[in-house]
C-alpha positions as a Markdown table, in Angstrom:
| # | Residue | x | y | z |
|---|---|---|---|---|
| 1 | Met | 51.4 | -52.3 | -20.3 |
| 2 | Gly | 53.2 | -49.2 | -21.5 |
| 3 | Phe | 51.7 | -45.7 | -21.6 |
| 4 | Arg | 52.7 | -43.0 | -24.0 |
| 5 | Leu | 54.7 | -40.4 | -22.1 |
| 6 | Ala | 54.2 | -36.6 | -22.5 |
| 7 | Gln | 57.3 | -34.9 | -23.7 |
| 8 | Arg | 58.5 | -31.3 | -23.7 |
| 9 | Gln | 61.3 | -29.5 | -25.4 |
| 10 | Val | 63.7 | -28.2 | -22.8 |
| 11 | Asp | 67.0 | -26.6 | -24.1 |
| 12 | Gly | 66.6 | -28.4 | -27.4 |
| 13 | Lys | 66.2 | -31.8 | -25.8 |
| 14 | Lys | 63.1 | -33.8 | -25.2 |
| 15 | Lys | 62.4 | -34.5 | -21.5 |
| 16 | Lys | 60.0 | -37.1 | -20.5 |
| 17 | Gly | 57.1 | -36.1 | -18.2 |
| 18 | Leu | 54.2 | -37.8 | -16.6 |
| 19 | Ala | 52.5 | -40.6 | -18.4 |
| 20 | Ile | 49.5 | -39.2 | -20.4 |
| 21 | Met | 47.2 | -41.4 | -18.4 |
| 22 | Arg | 48.0 | -39.4 | -15.3 |
| 23 | Tyr | 47.1 | -36.2 | -17.0 |
| 24 | Glu | 43.8 | -37.7 | -18.1 |
| 25 | Val | 42.9 | -39.2 | -14.7 |
| 26 | Lys | 43.7 | -35.9 | -12.8 |
| 27 | Thr | 41.7 | -33.9 | -15.4 |
| 28 | Gln | 38.7 | -36.1 | -15.2 |
| 29 | Arg | 38.8 | -36.2 | -11.4 |
| 30 | Gly | 38.8 | -32.4 | -11.3 |
| 31 | Leu | 35.9 | -32.2 | -13.7 |
| 32 | Arg | 33.8 | -34.7 | -11.9 |
| 33 | Arg | 34.4 | -33.1 | -8.5 |
| 34 | Gly | 33.8 | -29.6 | -9.8 |
| 35 | Asp | 37.4 | -28.6 | -9.0 |
| 36 | Ile | 38.1 | -25.9 | -11.5 |
| 37 | Arg | 41.7 | -25.3 | -10.5 |
| 38 | Met | 42.7 | -29.0 | -10.8 |
| 39 | Ala | 40.9 | -29.6 | -14.0 |
| 40 | Gly | 42.1 | -26.4 | -15.6 |
| 41 | Tyr | 45.7 | -27.0 | -14.6 |
| 42 | Trp | 45.9 | -30.6 | -15.9 |
| 43 | Val | 44.0 | -30.0 | -19.1 |
| 44 | Thr | 46.3 | -27.0 | -20.0 |
| 45 | Glu | 49.3 | -29.1 | -19.2 |
| 46 | Met | 48.1 | -31.7 | -21.7 |
| 47 | Gly | 47.7 | -28.9 | -24.3 |
| 48 | Lys | 51.2 | -27.5 | -23.6 |
| 49 | Ser | 52.7 | -31.0 | -23.8 |
| 50 | Gly | 51.4 | -31.5 | -27.3 |
| 51 | Phe | 48.4 | -33.6 | -26.4 |
| 52 | Gly | 45.7 | -31.1 | -27.2 |
| 53 | Gly | 43.9 | -33.3 | -29.6 |
| 54 | Tyr | 43.7 | -36.1 | -27.0 |
| 55 | Ala | 42.5 | -33.6 | -24.4 |
| 56 | Trp | 39.6 | -32.6 | -26.6 |
| 57 | Lys | 38.6 | -36.3 | -27.0 |
| 58 | Arg | 38.5 | -36.6 | -23.2 |
| 59 | Leu | 36.6 | -33.4 | -22.7 |
| 60 | Leu | 34.0 | -34.3 | -25.3 |
| 61 | Thr | 33.6 | -37.8 | -23.7 |
| 62 | Val | 33.2 | -36.2 | -20.2 |
| 63 | Ala | 30.6 | -33.8 | -21.6 |
| 64 | Ala | 28.6 | -36.7 | -23.1 |
| 65 | Glu | 28.9 | -39.0 | -20.1 |
| 66 | Asp | 28.7 | -36.7 | -17.1 |
| 67 | Cys | 27.0 | -33.4 | -17.8 |
| 68 | His | 23.4 | -32.4 | -18.0 |
| 69 | Gly | 21.9 | -30.4 | -20.9 |
| 70 | Ile | 23.4 | -29.3 | -24.1 |
| 71 | Ile | 26.9 | -28.6 | -22.9 |
| 72 | Cys | 28.3 | -30.9 | -25.6 |
| 73 | His | 27.4 | -28.2 | -28.2 |
| 74 | Glu | 29.4 | -25.6 | -26.3 |
| 75 | Ile | 32.4 | -27.9 | -25.9 |
| 76 | Leu | 32.3 | -28.9 | -29.6 |
| 77 | Ala | 32.2 | -25.3 | -30.6 |
| 78 | Leu | 35.3 | -24.6 | -28.5 |
| 79 | Cys | 37.0 | -27.6 | -30.1 |
| 80 | Glu | 36.3 | -26.4 | -33.6 |
| 81 | Ala | 37.5 | -22.9 | -32.7 |
| 82 | Trp | 40.7 | -24.5 | -31.3 |
| 83 | Glu | 41.2 | -26.4 | -34.5 |
| 84 | Arg | 40.7 | -23.2 | -36.6 |
| 85 | Val | 43.1 | -21.2 | -34.5 |
| 86 | Thr | 45.8 | -23.8 | -34.5 |
| 87 | Lys | 45.5 | -25.0 | -38.1 |
| 88 | Gly | 48.8 | -24.9 | -39.8 |
| 89 | Lys | 50.5 | -23.5 | -36.7 |
| 90 | Lys | 52.5 | -24.9 | -33.9 |
| 91 | Arg | 50.1 | -25.5 | -31.0 |
| 92 | Gly | 51.5 | -23.7 | -28.1 |
| 93 | Thr | 50.4 | -21.8 | -25.0 |
| 94 | Arg | 48.1 | -19.4 | -26.9 |
| 95 | Ser | 45.8 | -22.2 | -27.9 |
| 96 | Val | 45.3 | -23.6 | -24.3 |
| 97 | Val | 42.7 | -20.8 | -23.6 |
| 98 | Phe | 40.1 | -23.0 | -25.4 |
| 99 | Leu | 41.0 | -26.0 | -23.3 |
| 100 | Ala | 40.8 | -24.0 | -20.1 |
| 101 | Lys | 37.4 | -22.5 | -21.0 |
| 102 | Ala | 36.1 | -26.0 | -21.8 |
| 103 | Ala | 37.4 | -27.4 | -18.5 |
| 104 | Trp | 35.8 | -24.5 | -16.6 |
| 105 | Leu | 32.4 | -25.1 | -18.3 |
| 106 | Leu | 32.5 | -28.8 | -17.6 |
| 107 | Ala | 33.6 | -28.3 | -14.0 |
| 108 | Val | 30.7 | -26.0 | -13.2 |
| 109 | Ala | 28.1 | -27.8 | -15.3 |
| 110 | Lys | 25.3 | -29.7 | -13.6 |
| 111 | Lys | 26.2 | -33.3 | -13.5 |
| 112 | Asn | 24.0 | -36.1 | -14.8 |
| 113 | Arg | 25.1 | -39.7 | -15.6 |
| 114 | Asp | 21.9 | -40.9 | -17.2 |
| 115 | Ser | 23.5 | -41.6 | -20.6 |
| 116 | Asp | 26.2 | -43.6 | -19.0 |
| 117 | His | 23.7 | -45.6 | -16.9 |
| 118 | Leu | 21.7 | -46.4 | -20.0 |
| 119 | Ile | 24.8 | -47.8 | -21.7 |
| 120 | Asn | 25.6 | -49.9 | -18.6 |
| 121 | Leu | 22.0 | -51.2 | -18.5 |
| 122 | Thr | 22.0 | -52.3 | -22.1 |
| 123 | Trp | 25.3 | -54.0 | -21.9 |
| 124 | Glu | 24.4 | -55.7 | -18.6 |
| 125 | Asn | 21.1 | -57.1 | -20.0 |
| 126 | Lys | 22.6 | -57.7 | -23.4 |
| 127 | Met | 19.7 | -55.8 | -24.9 |
| 128 | Gly | 20.0 | -54.9 | -28.5 |
| 129 | Val | 17.9 | -53.6 | -31.3 |
| 130 | Thr | 16.3 | -56.7 | -32.9 |
């Protein structure tokens, strides 16, 4: 199974970096543990490596699965602001401030896995709407 590799421009040449899955795993681990430094570092690395769109998908998923309350609205608003700022421009280091703020909010948010447990329950019992 191959993973897409993050690439950076260094001296006009593309250099391969860590597999994007490692960025994702380390970001999510930091978010779930409440480790702001780890989550912030890895999510901004994803943004700098050109995977900002993918980072937003992961952050929105974590907000829906792991966090209590209406934090999804705040993360969605930051995502929309990021898209507005980076529209038509090269996405660089200036746009990672939105990713960093979202990571900070998710890391300090109260955790609740009820929605994830509900999905597991319905799949396990093969319950459906009939």
